[in-house]
MIGUBA-352193 format. One record per residue: residue number from 1; residue in one letter; x, y, z of N, C-alpha, C in turn. Coordinates in steps of 0.05 Angstrom, whole numbers, plus 5000, padded with zeros to 4 digits. Example, Ala and Ser with C-alpha at 12.3 -4.5 7.8 and 13.67 -1.06 7.14 Angstrom:
// residues 2
1 / A / 5264 / 4886 / 5156 / 5246 / 4910 / 5156 / 5264 / 4934 / 5156
2 / S / 5257 / 4955 / 5142 / 5273 / 4979 / 5143 / 5258 / 5001 / 5157
END
This chain:
// residues 272
1 / M / 4655 / 8410 / 7379 / 4632 / 8414 / 7362 / 4638 / 8433 / 7339
2 / G / 4654 / 8454 / 7345 / 4661 / 8473 / 7325 / 4674 / 8461 / 7300
3 / S / 4692 / 8442 / 7305 / 4705 / 8429 / 7282 / 4686 / 8412 / 7266
4 / R / 4666 / 8400 / 7279 / 4647 / 8384 / 7265 / 4629 / 8401 / 7248
5 / I / 4622 / 8425 / 7258 / 4606 / 8444 / 7243 / 4621 / 8453 / 7219
6 / A / 4646 / 8461 / 7223 / 4663 / 8470 / 7200 / 4665 / 8448 / 7179
7 / E / 4670 / 8424 / 7188 / 4672 / 8401 / 7169 / 4646 / 8397 / 7154
8 / T / 4624 / 8399 / 7168 / 4598 / 8396 / 7154 / 4594 / 8416 / 7132
9 / V / 4600 / 8441 / 7137 / 4598 / 8462 / 7117 / 4616 / 8457 / 7094
10 / E / 4641 / 8450 / 7099 / 4660 / 8446 / 7077 / 4654 / 8421 / 7061
11 / R / 4646 / 8400 / 7074 / 4639 / 8375 / 7060 / 4614 / 8379 / 7042
12 / T / 4596 / 8395 / 7052 / 4572 / 8402 / 7035 / 4581 / 8416 / 7010
13 / K / 4598 / 8436 / 7013 / 4607 / 8451 / 6989 / 4621 / 8433 / 6969
14 / A / 4636 / 8414 / 6979 / 4651 / 8396 / 6962 / 4634 / 8375 / 6948
15 / A / 4613 / 8366 / 6962 / 4597 / 8343 / 6952 / 4574 / 8351 / 6935
16 / C / 4564 / 8375 / 6938 / 4539 / 8384 / 6924 / 4517 / 8363 / 6927
17 / P / 4510 / 8357 / 6952 / 4491 / 8335 / 6957 / 4462 / 8343 / 6951
18 / L / 4446 / 8323 / 6942 / 4418 / 8328 / 6936 / 4401 / 8324 / 6961
19 / A / 4384 / 8344 / 6967 / 4364 / 8342 / 6987 / 4337 / 8351 / 6975
20 / G / 4321 / 8332 / 6966 / 4296 / 8339 / 6954 / 4276 / 8350 / 6974
21 / S / 4254 / 8361 / 6963 / 4234 / 8375 / 6981 / 4206 / 8372 / 6970
22 / I / 4188 / 8370 / 6989 / 4160 / 8378 / 6985 / 4157 / 8402 / 7002
23 / T / 4154 / 8425 / 6990 / 4156 / 8450 / 7006 / 4134 / 8470 / 6999
24 / N / 4134 / 8491 / 7014 / 4114 / 8512 / 7014 / 4115 / 8527 / 6987
25 / A / 4092 / 8528 / 6973 / 4091 / 8541 / 6947 / 4098 / 8571 / 6949
26 / V / 4093 / 8583 / 6972 / 4099 / 8612 / 6975 / 4129 / 8617 / 6975
27 / T / 4144 / 8598 / 6984 / 4173 / 8603 / 6989 / 4192 / 8584 / 6974
28 / V / 4182 / 8570 / 6954 / 4198 / 8549 / 6941 / 4223 / 8561 / 6929
29 / N / 4222 / 8585 / 6917 / 4245 / 8596 / 6904 / 4267 / 8602 / 6925
30 / L / 4260 / 8613 / 6948 / 4280 / 8619 / 6968 / 4292 / 8594 / 6979
31 / V / 4275 / 8574 / 6983 / 4286 / 8548 / 6993 / 4307 / 8537 / 6975
32 / A / 4300 / 8536 / 6949 / 4319 / 8525 / 6929 / 4345 / 8541 / 6928
33 / N / 4342 / 8568 / 6927 / 4366 / 8585 / 6925 / 4384 / 8583 / 6950
34 / A / 4372 / 8580 / 6974 / 4387 / 8576 / 6998 / 4402 / 8550 / 6997
35 / Q / 4389 / 8529 / 6989 / 4402 / 8503 / 6987 / 4426 / 8504 / 6967
36 / L / 4422 / 8517 / 6945 / 4444 / 8520 / 6926 / 4466 / 8537 / 6937
37 / A / 4459 / 8558 / 6952 / 4480 / 8576 / 6962 / 4499 / 8562 / 6981
38 / V / 4489 / 8543 / 6997 / 4507 / 8529 / 7016 / 4522 / 8506 / 7003
39 / G / 4516 / 8501 / 6978 / 4531 / 8480 / 6964 / 4515 / 8455 / 6957
40 / G / 4489 / 8455 / 6963 / 4472 / 8432 / 6958 / 4460 / 8432 / 6931
41 / S / 4444 / 8412 / 6926 / 4428 / 8410 / 6901 / 4399 / 8408 / 6909
42 / A / 4381 / 8422 / 6895 / 4353 / 8424 / 6902 / 4335 / 8411 / 6881
43 / A / 4314 / 8399 / 6890 / 4293 / 8388 / 6872 / 4267 / 8387 / 6887
44 / M / 4247 / 8400 / 6876 / 4221 / 8402 / 6889 / 4200 / 8386 / 6874
45 / V / 4185 / 8370 / 6889 / 4164 / 8353 / 6877 / 4139 / 8354 / 6893
46 / N / 4118 / 8343 / 6882 / 4092 / 8341 / 6896 / 4081 / 8312 / 6896
47 / F / 4086 / 8296 / 6875 / 4074 / 8270 / 6873 / 4089 / 8249 / 6890
48 / A / 4075 / 8229 / 6899 / 4086 / 8210 / 6917 / 4109 / 8194 / 6905
49 / D / 4105 / 8184 / 6880 / 4126 / 8168 / 6868 / 4152 / 8184 / 6863
50 / E / 4148 / 8210 / 6857 / 4172 / 8227 / 6853 / 4186 / 8232 / 6879
51 / A / 4171 / 8236 / 6900 / 4183 / 8240 / 6927 / 4198 / 8215 / 6935
52 / E / 4186 / 8192 / 6931 / 4200 / 8167 / 6939 / 4226 / 8163 / 6923
53 / G / 4225 / 8170 / 6897 / 4249 / 8168 / 6881 / 4271 / 8187 / 6890
54 / L / 4264 / 8212 / 6897 / 4284 / 8231 / 6907 / 4295 / 8222 / 6933
55 / V / 4279 / 8211 / 6951 / 4289 / 8201 / 6976 / 4310 / 8180 / 6971
56 / E / 4305 / 8162 / 6953 / 4323 / 8140 / 6948 / 4350 / 8149 / 6937
57 / I / 4349 / 8168 / 6918 / 4375 / 8177 / 6906 / 4388 / 8200 / 6920
58 / G / 4374 / 8214 / 6937 / 4385 / 8236 / 6952 / 4397 / 8229 / 6978
59 / G / 4408 / 8249 / 6992 / 4420 / 8244 / 7018 / 4401 / 8250 / 7041
60 / A / 4380 / 8266 / 7036 / 4361 / 8273 / 7056 / 4337 / 8284 / 7042
61 / F / 4315 / 8289 / 7057 / 4291 / 8300 / 7044 / 4278 / 8319 / 7064
62 / Y / 4266 / 8340 / 7052 / 4253 / 8362 / 7068 / 4224 / 8363 / 7063
63 / V / 4207 / 8363 / 7084 / 4178 / 8367 / 7081 / 4170 / 8392 / 7097
64 / N / 4158 / 8411 / 7082 / 4147 / 8435 / 7094 / 4117 / 8435 / 7090
65 / M / 4102 / 8438 / 7111 / 4072 / 8435 / 7110 / 4058 / 8461 / 7103
66 / G / 4072 / 8481 / 7093 / 4061 / 8507 / 7092 / 4036 / 8511 / 7074
67 / T / 4036 / 8500 / 7050 / 4013 / 8504 / 7032 / 4005 / 8477 / 7021
68 / L / 3988 / 8464 / 7036 / 3980 / 8437 / 7028 / 3960 / 8437 / 7005
69 / V / 3962 / 8417 / 6987 / 3943 / 8411 / 6966 / 3936 / 8382 / 6969
70 / P / 3913 / 8373 / 6957 / 3904 / 8345 / 6961 / 3926 / 8323 / 6957
71 / V / 3943 / 8326 / 6938 / 3963 / 8306 / 6932 / 3982 / 8301 / 6956
72 / H / 3985 / 8321 / 6973 / 4004 / 8319 / 6995 / 3994 / 8299 / 7016
73 / A / 3968 / 8293 / 7017 / 3958 / 8273 / 7036 / 3970 / 8246 / 7030
74 / E / 3978 / 8241 / 7006 / 3992 / 8216 / 6998 / 4022 / 8220 / 6998
75 / S / 4031 / 8242 / 6986 / 4060 / 8244 / 6981 / 4077 / 8249 / 7006
76 / I / 4067 / 8264 / 7025 / 4083 / 8270 / 7049 / 4087 / 8244 / 7065
77 / P / 4066 / 8229 / 7072 / 4071 / 8204 / 7085 / 4088 / 8184 / 7069
78 / A / 4085 / 8185 / 7042 / 4102 / 8168 / 7026 / 4131 / 8175 / 7028
79 / A / 4137 / 8201 / 7028 / 4165 / 8210 / 7031 / 4176 / 8201 / 7058
80 / A / 4160 / 8204 / 7079 / 4169 / 8196 / 7106 / 4174 / 8166 / 7107
81 / R / 4156 / 8151 / 7095 / 4159 / 8122 / 7094 / 4185 / 8114 / 7079
82 / A / 4190 / 8127 / 7057 / 4214 / 8121 / 7041 / 4239 / 8129 / 7056
83 / A / 4239 / 8152 / 7070 / 4262 / 8160 / 7086 / 4268 / 8139 / 7108
84 / H / 4247 / 8130 / 7120 / 4251 / 8109 / 7141 / 4262 / 8084 / 7129
85 / K / 4252 / 8076 / 7106 / 4261 / 8051 / 7093 / 4290 / 8053 / 7085
86 / W / 4298 / 8076 / 7073 / 4325 / 8079 / 7062 / 4345 / 8090 / 7083
87 / G / 4336 / 8096 / 7107 / 4354 / 8106 / 7127 / 4364 / 8134 / 7121
88 / K / 4347 / 8150 / 7109 / 4354 / 8178 / 7102 / 4341 / 8197 / 7122
89 / A / 4354 / 8219 / 7127 / 4343 / 8239 / 7145 / 4320 / 8253 / 7132
90 / L / 4297 / 8254 / 7146 / 4274 / 8270 / 7138 / 4273 / 8295 / 7156
91 / V / 4272 / 8318 / 7144 / 4269 / 8343 / 7159 / 4240 / 8352 / 7157
92 / L / 4226 / 8355 / 7179 / 4198 / 8362 / 7179 / 4194 / 8389 / 7191
93 / D / 4181 / 8407 / 7176 / 4173 / 8433 / 7187 / 4142 / 8434 / 7187
94 / P / 4130 / 8431 / 7211 / 4101 / 8428 / 7213 / 4087 / 8455 / 7213
95 / V / 4092 / 8471 / 7192 / 4080 / 8498 / 7190 / 4050 / 8496 / 7191
96 / G / 4038 / 8513 / 7207 / 4009 / 8514 / 7208 / 3995 / 8491 / 7222
97 / I / 4010 / 8476 / 7238 / 3998 / 8454 / 7252 / 3973 / 8463 / 7268
98 / G / 3952 / 8448 / 7266 / 3927 / 8455 / 7279 / 3907 / 8469 / 7261
99 / L / 3916 / 8476 / 7237 / 3897 / 8490 / 7218 / 3883 / 8469 / 7201
100 / G / 3862 / 8457 / 7211 / 3846 / 8439 / 7195 / 3853 / 8410 / 7199
101 / G / 3834 / 8393 / 7192 / 3837 / 8364 / 7197 / 3856 / 8351 / 7178
102 / V / 3859 / 8360 / 7153 / 3877 / 8347 / 7135 / 3906 / 8349 / 7144
103 / R / 3914 / 8372 / 7153 / 3941 / 8376 / 7164 / 3946 / 8358 / 7188
104 / T / 3927 / 8356 / 7205 / 3929 / 8338 / 7228 / 3932 / 8309 / 7220
105 / R / 3916 / 8300 / 7201 / 3917 / 8272 / 7192 / 3944 / 8266 / 7180
106 / I / 3955 / 8284 / 7164 / 3981 / 8279 / 7151 / 4003 / 8277 / 7172
107 / L / 4002 / 8295 / 7192 / 4023 / 8293 / 7213 / 4020 / 8268 / 7229
108 / L / 3996 / 8258 / 7234 / 3993 / 8233 / 7248 / 4003 / 8210 / 7231
109 / D / 3999 / 8211 / 7204 / 4009 / 8191 / 7186 / 4040 / 8190 / 7185
110 / V / 4052 / 8213 / 7189 / 4081 / 8215 / 7189 / 4094 / 8204 / 7215
111 / K / 4080 / 8206 / 7237 / 4091 / 8199 / 7263 / 4105 / 8172 / 7264
112 / P / 4094 / 8150 / 7253 / 4107 / 8124 / 7256 / 4135 / 8123 / 7243
113 / F / 4141 / 8142 / 7225 / 4166 / 8141 / 7211 / 4187 / 8160 / 7223
114 / R / 4181 / 8173 / 7245 / 4199 / 8187 / 7262 / 4220 / 8204 / 7247
115 / P / 4211 / 8227 / 7236 / 4229 / 8244 / 7222 / 4253 / 8252 / 7239
116 / L / 4277 / 8250 / 7228 / 4301 / 8254 / 7245 / 4306 / 8282 / 7253
117 / I / 4295 / 8302 / 7239 / 4298 / 8329 / 7247 / 4271 / 8343 / 7244
118 / V / 4263 / 8356 / 7265 / 4239 / 8373 / 7265 / 4249 / 8402 / 7269
119 / R / 4239 / 8420 / 7252 / 4246 / 8448 / 7254 / 4221 / 8465 / 7254
120 / G / 4219 / 8483 / 7273 / 4195 / 8500 / 7274 / 4198 / 8522 / 7294
121 / N / 4177 / 8538 / 7296 / 4178 / 8558 / 7318 / 4167 / 8544 / 7343
122 / A / 4168 / 8559 / 7365 / 4161 / 8547 / 7391 / 4133 / 8536 / 7391
123 / S / 4114 / 8551 / 7381 / 4086 / 8542 / 7382 / 4082 / 8516 / 7365
124 / E / 4095 / 8514 / 7342 / 4093 / 8491 / 7325 / 4105 / 8466 / 7339
125 / V / 4127 / 8469 / 7352 / 4140 / 8447 / 7366 / 4123 / 8437 / 7389
126 / I / 4112 / 8456 / 7405 / 4095 / 8448 / 7427 / 4070 / 8434 / 7416
127 / A / 4058 / 8444 / 7394 / 4034 / 8432 / 7383 / 4040 / 8404 / 7372
128 / L / 4063 / 8400 / 7359 / 4069 / 8374 / 7348 / 4074 / 8353 / 7370
129 / S / 4088 / 8361 / 7391 / 4092 / 8343 / 7413 / 4065 / 8335 / 7426
130 / R / 4048 / 8354 / 7428 / 4021 / 8348 / 7440 / 4005 / 8330 / 7421
131 / L / 4006 / 8336 / 7395 / 3991 / 8319 / 7375 / 4001 / 8290 / 7376
132 / W / 4026 / 8287 / 7378 / 4037 / 8260 / 7378 / 4036 / 8246 / 7405
133 / G / 4026 / 8261 / 7425 / 4022 / 8249 / 7451 / 4047 / 8239 / 7465
134 / L / 4068 / 8254 / 7462 / 4094 / 8244 / 7472 / 4097 / 8246 / 7502
135 / E / 4089 / 8268 / 7513 / 4089 / 8271 / 7542 / 4075 / 8297 / 7549
136 / A / 4069 / 8301 / 7574 / 4057 / 8327 / 7582 / 4077 / 8349 / 7576
137 / V / 4068 / 8370 / 7562 / 4086 / 8392 / 7556 / 4074 / 8417 / 7568
138 / A / 4090 / 8438 / 7570 / 4081 / 8463 / 7580 / 4057 / 8473 / 7564
139 / E / 4038 / 8485 / 7578 / 4015 / 8496 / 7564 / 4024 / 8518 / 7545
140 / G / 4019 / 8514 / 7520 / 4025 / 8535 / 7500 / 4000 / 8546 / 7488
141 / S / 4003 / 8568 / 7474 / 3980 / 8581 / 7462 / 3972 / 8569 / 7435
142 / G / 3991 / 8554 / 7423 / 3986 / 8543 / 7397 / 3994 / 8563 / 7376
143 / P / 3998 / 8554 / 7351 / 4007 / 8571 / 7330 / 3986 / 8591 / 7321
144 / R / 3994 / 8614 / 7311 / 3977 / 8634 / 7299 / 3985 / 8636 / 7270
145 / G / 3971 / 8619 / 7253 / 3979 / 8618 / 7226 / 4007 / 8605 / 7225
146 / V / 4027 / 8620 / 7214 / 4054 / 8610 / 7214 / 4071 / 8623 / 7235
147 / D / 4060 / 8640 / 7252 / 4075 / 8655 / 7272 / 4074 / 8641 / 7299
148 / A / 4095 / 8645 / 7315 / 4096 / 8634 / 7342 / 4084 / 8654 / 7362
149 / V / 4069 / 8643 / 7381 / 4059 / 8660 / 7403 / 4071 / 8651 / 7430
150 / D / 4088 / 8631 / 7429 / 4102 / 8621 / 7452 / 4132 / 8627 / 7450
151 / G / 4146 / 8628 / 7472 / 4175 / 8633 / 7472 / 4190 / 8607 / 7467
152 / V / 4215 / 8611 / 7458 / 4232 / 8587 / 7452 / 4236 / 8570 / 7476
153 / E / 4242 / 8581 / 7499 / 4246 / 8565 / 7523 / 4221 / 8551 / 7532
154 / D / 4198 / 8562 / 7525 / 4173 / 8548 / 7532 / 4171 / 8521 / 7517
155 / A / 4185 / 8519 / 7495 / 4183 / 8494 / 7479 / 4205 / 8474 / 7485
156 / L / 4222 / 8479 / 7505 / 4244 / 8461 / 7511 / 4236 / 8433 / 7517
157 / S / 4216 / 8430 / 7535 / 4208 / 8403 / 7543 / 4195 / 8388 / 7520
158 / A / 4180 / 8403 / 7503 / 4168 / 8391 / 7480 / 4189 / 8383 / 7460
159 / A / 4209 / 8400 / 7456 / 4230 / 8394 / 7437 / 4246 / 8369 / 7446
160 / R / 4252 / 8368 / 7471 / 4267 / 8344 / 7481 / 4250 / 8319 / 7478
161 / A / 4224 / 8321 / 7483 / 4207 / 8297 / 7480 / 4207 / 8288 / 7450
162 / L / 4205 / 8307 / 7432 / 4205 / 8300 / 7404 / 4232 / 8287 / 7396
163 / A / 4254 / 8299 / 7405 / 4280 / 8289 / 7398 / 4284 / 8260 / 7409
164 / R / 4275 / 8256 / 7433 / 4278 / 8229 / 7444 / 4261 / 8209 / 7429
165 / F / 4238 / 8217 / 7420 / 4220 / 8199 / 7405 / 4232 / 8192 / 7378
166 / T / 4242 / 8212 / 7364 / 4252 / 8207 / 7337 / 4280 / 8196 / 7336
167 / G / 4295 / 8200 / 7358 / 4323 / 8193 / 7357 / 4341 / 8212 / 7342
168 / G / 4330 / 8236 / 7337 / 4344 / 8256 / 7321 / 4348 / 8282 / 7336
169 / A / 4339 / 8303 / 7323 / 4343 / 8330 / 7335 / 4319 / 8347 / 7329
170 / V / 4315 / 8368 / 7345 / 4294 / 8387 / 7341 / 4306 / 8415 / 7343
171 / A / 4300 / 8432 / 7324 / 4309 / 8459 / 7323 / 4286 / 8478 / 7326
172 / V / 4287 / 8496 / 7346 / 4266 / 8515 / 7352 / 4278 / 8543 / 7345
173 / S / 4265 / 8556 / 7327 / 4275 / 8583 / 7318 / 4262 / 8605 / 7334
174 / G / 4278 / 8625 / 7340 / 4268 / 8649 / 7354 / 4291 / 8669 / 7358
175 / A / 4287 / 8688 / 7376 / 4308 / 8707 / 7381 / 4333 / 8694 / 7390
176 / V / 4331 / 8673 / 7406 / 4353 / 8655 / 7413 / 4344 / 8627 / 7402
177 / D / 4359 / 8617 / 7383 / 4352 / 8591 / 7372 / 4361 / 8568 / 7391
178 / L / 4345 / 8547 / 7391 / 4350 / 8524 / 7408 / 4351 / 8499 / 7391
179 / V / 4371 / 8482 / 7396 / 4373 / 8456 / 7382 / 4378 / 8435 / 7403
180 / T / 4363 / 8413 / 7402 / 4367 / 8392 / 7422 / 4365 / 8365 / 7410
181 / D / 4380 / 8346 / 7421 / 4377 / 8318 / 7413 / 4365 / 8302 / 7436
182 / G / 4354 / 8316 / 7456 / 4342 / 8303 / 7479 / 4360 / 8303 / 7503
183 / S / 4386 / 8301 / 7499 / 4405 / 8301 / 7521 / 4423 / 8325 / 7521
184 / R / 4426 / 8338 / 7499 / 4442 / 8363 / 7497 / 4423 / 8385 / 7486
185 / V / 4429 / 8410 / 7495 / 4415 / 8433 / 7485 / 4435 / 8454 / 7476
186 / A / 4433 / 8462 / 7452 / 4450 / 8483 / 7441 / 4433 / 8508 / 7438
187 / R / 4445 / 8531 / 7444 / 4432 / 8557 / 7441 / 4450 / 8575 / 7425
188 / C / 4439 / 8590 / 7407 / 4454 / 8610 / 7392 / 4436 / 8633 / 7384
189 / S / 4448 / 8655 / 7379 / 4432 / 8679 / 7372 / 4447 / 8695 / 7351
190 / G / 4433 / 8713 / 7338 / 4445 / 8729 / 7318 / 4424 / 8737 / 7297
191 / G / 4432 / 8738 / 7272 / 4414 / 8745 / 7251 / 4407 / 8775 / 7251
192 / S / 4383 / 8781 / 7242 / 4375 / 8809 / 7240 / 4344 / 8811 / 7241
193 / P / 4333 / 8833 / 7252 / 4304 / 8837 / 7251 / 4293 / 8837 / 7223
194 / L / 4310 / 8843 / 7203 / 4300 / 8843 / 7175 / 4293 / 8814 / 7166
195 / M / 4302 / 8794 / 7180 / 4295 / 8767 / 7172 / 4265 / 8762 / 7176
196 / T / 4252 / 8777 / 7194 / 4223 / 8774 / 7198 / 4208 / 8789 / 7176
197 / K / 4221 / 8804 / 7159 / 4208 / 8820 / 7138 / 4210 / 8806 / 7111
198 / V / 4222 / 8783 / 7110 / 4225 / 8767 / 7085 / 4211 / 8740 / 7089
199 / T / 4190 / 8735 / 7074 / 4176 / 8710 / 7077 / 4194 / 8687 / 7069
200 / G / 4193 / 8665 / 7084 / 4207 / 8641 / 7077 / 4234 / 8637 / 7090
201 / M / 4242 / 8654 / 7109 / 4267 / 8650 / 7122 / 4267 / 8623 / 7137
202 / G / 4246 / 8618 / 7152 / 4245 / 8592 / 7166 / 4243 / 8569 / 7148
203 / C / 4227 / 8572 / 7126 / 4224 / 8550 / 7107 / 4251 / 8544 / 7094
204 / S / 4266 / 8564 / 7086 / 4291 / 8559 / 7073 / 4312 / 8548 / 7092
205 / L / 4310 / 8555 / 7118 / 4328 / 8544 / 7137 / 4324 / 8513 / 7139
206 / G / 4299 / 8505 / 7138 / 4294 / 8476 / 7137 / 4307 / 8462 / 7114
207 / G / 4306 / 8475 / 7090 / 4319 / 8464 / 7067 / 4349 / 8462 / 7070
208 / V / 4361 / 8482 / 7082 / 4390 / 8482 / 7086 / 4397 / 8461 / 7107
209 / V / 4382 / 8458 / 7128 / 4387 / 8437 / 7147 / 4386 / 8409 / 7134
210 / A / 4367 / 8406 / 7115 / 4366 / 8380 / 7101 / 4391 / 8375 / 7085
211 / V / 4402 / 8396 / 7072 / 4427 / 8393 / 7057 / 4449 / 8386 / 7076
212 / Y / 4452 / 8399 / 7099 / 4473 / 8392 / 7118 / 4469 / 8365 / 7130
213 / A / 4444 / 8355 / 7131 / 4438 / 8329 / 7142 / 4448 / 8306 / 7124
214 / T / 4455 / 8313 / 7099 / 4467 / 8292 / 7082 / 4496 / 8287 / 7090
215 / Q / 4508 / 8305 / 7106 / 4536 / 8303 / 7112 / 4542 / 8300 / 7142
216 / A / 4521 / 8302 / 7159 / 4526 / 8303 / 7188 / 4502 / 8291 / 7202
217 / D / 4506 / 8285 / 7228 / 4485 / 8275 / 7245 / 4464 / 8297 / 7249
218 / P / 4440 / 8290 / 7257 / 4418 / 8310 / 7259 / 4425 / 8334 / 7277
219 / F / 4437 / 8330 / 7300 / 4443 / 8352 / 7318 / 4462 / 8371 / 7305
220 / T / 4484 / 8361 / 7294 / 4504 / 8378 / 7281 / 4492 / 8393 / 7257
221 / A / 4476 / 8379 / 7241 / 4464 / 8391 / 7217 / 4445 / 8414 / 7225
222 / A / 4429 / 8409 / 7245 / 4410 / 8430 / 7254 / 4424 / 8454 / 7265
223 / L / 4445 / 8449 / 7281 / 4460 / 8472 / 7293 / 4475 / 8486 / 7272
224 / A / 4487 / 8472 / 7253 / 4502 / 8485 / 7231 / 4484 / 8504 / 7215
225 / G / 4459 / 8494 / 7210 / 4440 / 8511 / 7195 / 4433 / 8536 / 7210
226 / A / 4428 / 8534 / 7236 / 4421 / 8557 / 7252 / 4444 / 8577 / 7253
227 / L / 4469 / 8567 / 7256 / 4492 / 8585 / 7257 / 4497 / 8599 / 7230
228 / A / 4494 / 8584 / 7209 / 4497 / 8595 / 7182 / 4477 / 8618 / 7177
229 / Y / 4453 / 8614 / 7186 / 4432 / 8634 / 7182 / 4437 / 8658 / 7200
230 / N / 4445 / 8654 / 7224 / 4452 / 8677 / 7242 / 4474 / 8694 / 7229
231 / R / 4495 / 8681 / 7220 / 4517 / 8696 / 7208 / 4508 / 8711 / 7183
232 / A / 4494 / 8697 / 7165 / 4486 / 8710 / 7140 / 4467 / 8733 / 7146
233 / G / 4449 / 8730 / 7165 / 4431 / 8752 / 7172 / 4446 / 8777 / 7182
234 / E / 4466 / 8772 / 7200 / 4481 / 8794 / 7211 / 4497 / 8809 / 7189
235 / R / 4510 / 8794 / 7172 / 4527 / 8806 / 7151 / 4510 / 8819 / 7130
236 / A / 4488 / 8807 / 7123 / 4470 / 8820 / 7102 / 4459 / 8846 / 7113
237 / A / 4452 / 8847 / 7138 / 4440 / 8871 / 7150 / 4460 / 8894 / 7151
238 / A / 4486 / 8887 / 7150 / 4507 / 8908 / 7151 / 4509 / 8923 / 7125
239 / I / 4499 / 8911 / 7103 / 4501 / 8924 / 7077 / 4475 / 8929 / 7063
240 / A / 4453 / 8918 / 7074 / 4426 / 8921 / 7061 / 4407 / 8929 / 7083
241 / Y / 4390 / 8949 / 7078 / 4374 / 8961 / 7099 / 4344 / 8958 / 7094
242 / T / 4336 / 8946 / 7072 / 4308 / 8942 / 7066 / 4304 / 8913 / 7058
243 / P / 4279 / 8903 / 7060 / 4275 / 8874 / 7057 / 4284 / 8862 / 7030
244 / A / 4278 / 8875 / 7008 / 4285 / 8862 / 6982 / 4315 / 8860 / 6978
245 / S / 4329 / 8882 / 6984 / 4358 / 8881 / 6981 / 4371 / 8863 / 7002
246 / F / 4358 / 8861 / 7026 / 4368 / 8844 / 7047 / 4367 / 8815 / 7038
247 / Q / 4345 / 8807 / 7025 / 4342 / 8779 / 7016 / 4365 / 8772 / 6996
248 / V / 4371 / 8789 / 6978 / 4392 / 8784 / 6959 / 4419 / 8782 / 6974
249 / A / 4424 / 8801 / 6992 / 4449 / 8800 / 7007 / 4451 / 8775 / 7024
250 / F / 4429 / 8766 / 7035 / 4429 / 8743 / 7052 / 4438 / 8718 / 7037
251 / I / 4427 / 8714 / 7013 / 4435 / 8691 / 6997 / 4465 / 8693 / 6990
252 / D / 4474 / 8717 / 6983 / 4503 / 8721 / 6978 / 4520 / 8713 / 7002
253 / E / 4511 / 8721 / 7026 / 4527 / 8715 / 7049 / 4526 / 8685 / 7056
254 / L / 4504 / 8671 / 7051 / 4504 / 8642 / 7054 / 4525 / 8630 / 7036
255 / Y / 4526 / 8640 / 7011 / 4544 / 8629 / 6991 / 4573 / 8634 / 6999
256 / R / 4579 / 8657 / 7010 / 4607 / 8664 / 7017 / 4618 / 8650 / 7042
257 / A / 4600 / 8642 / 7059 / 4609 / 8632 / 7086 / 4626 / 8606 / 7083
258 / T / 4648 / 8606 / 7096 / 4665 / 8582 / 7098 / 4657 / 8566 / 7123
259 / G / 4668 / 8542 / 7125 / 4663 / 8527 / 7149 / 4673 / 8540 / 7174
260 / E / 4696 / 8553 / 7172 / 4707 / 8568 / 7195 / 4690 / 8591 / 7202
261 / D / 4679 / 8605 / 7182 / 4660 / 8627 / 7187 / 4636 / 8618 / 7204
262 / V / 4624 / 8596 / 7195 / 4600 / 8587 / 7208 / 4606 / 8577 / 7236
263 / A / 4628 / 8562 / 7239 / 4635 / 8551 / 7265 / 4644 / 8572 / 7285
264 / S / 4651 / 8596 / 7275 / 4660 / 8617 / 7293 / 4637 / 8633 / 7305
265 / Q / 4612 / 8628 / 7295 / 4589 / 8640 / 7307 / 4586 / 8631 / 7336
266 / P / 4578 / 8648 / 7354 / 4576 / 8640 / 7382 / 4553 / 8621 / 7387
267 / F / 4558 / 8600 / 7403 / 4537 / 8582 / 7412 / 4546 / 8569 / 7438
268 / E / 4527 / 8559 / 7453 / 4532 / 8545 / 7478 / 4517 / 8519 / 7478
269 / I / 4530 / 8498 / 7489 / 4517 / 8472 / 7492 / 4518 / 8463 / 7521
270 / E / 4495 / 8453 / 7530 / 4494 / 8443 / 7557 / 4481 / 8415 / 7557
271 / E / 4489 / 8398 / 7575 / 4477 / 8372 / 7579 / 4452 / 8375 / 7597
272 / V / 4431 / 8361 / 7590 / 4406 / 8363 / 7605 / 4396 / 8336 / 7612
END
């Protein structure tokens, strides 16, 4: 797996692949800069026809539910439909799931198109599995705004159910990150507490995973993203001690990381 991760990182740098986004207005700048830093190309849209066009010409597409506006009720399902049609990876971050009926309806509209990668915190992953009625999952507390109130391991059964349903992978972010394709579970840790002091770290991770998904299968792409973020967080924290300077250093470290650097981050994989 280490060689596949290294290859994914290096192929991304060489190809400069496009992964378009419908993403959180609060964090759009960080998402784009992170995608560029790892070697991708970024394009953010809101309208349905533009999203469909980007899906067709790009290698993957990223949907972040963080700050919905009325047009997203049409454009997010349209992007999911186009990704399904063209066989492109759709990365879904169900930020704020459970906050209002519009968000719920959009996520139900996306379900038939089975996004190949779901990335979220534990509470979001549990809530999405429950909303989609995939199987009985552990009782979770549900999301609190964009924050998790459940532990990563609490979301394992929900993550596996989602991955089996989509045929892709699910990444659960936390103190120990978890990535599963339903039959394998990878765990990795690292990063820095300062990552919780910069808004958009999770949002931008989803964008980076989408870039990597243009060059790799969903499981490899999601794990490569988690490892790249853990490494960049650790190295940035070694030279920057406050949130604003940390954010700058973090982007720099994403940019500097080679495939070997990312693949050398510790991780474990088990069959389940």
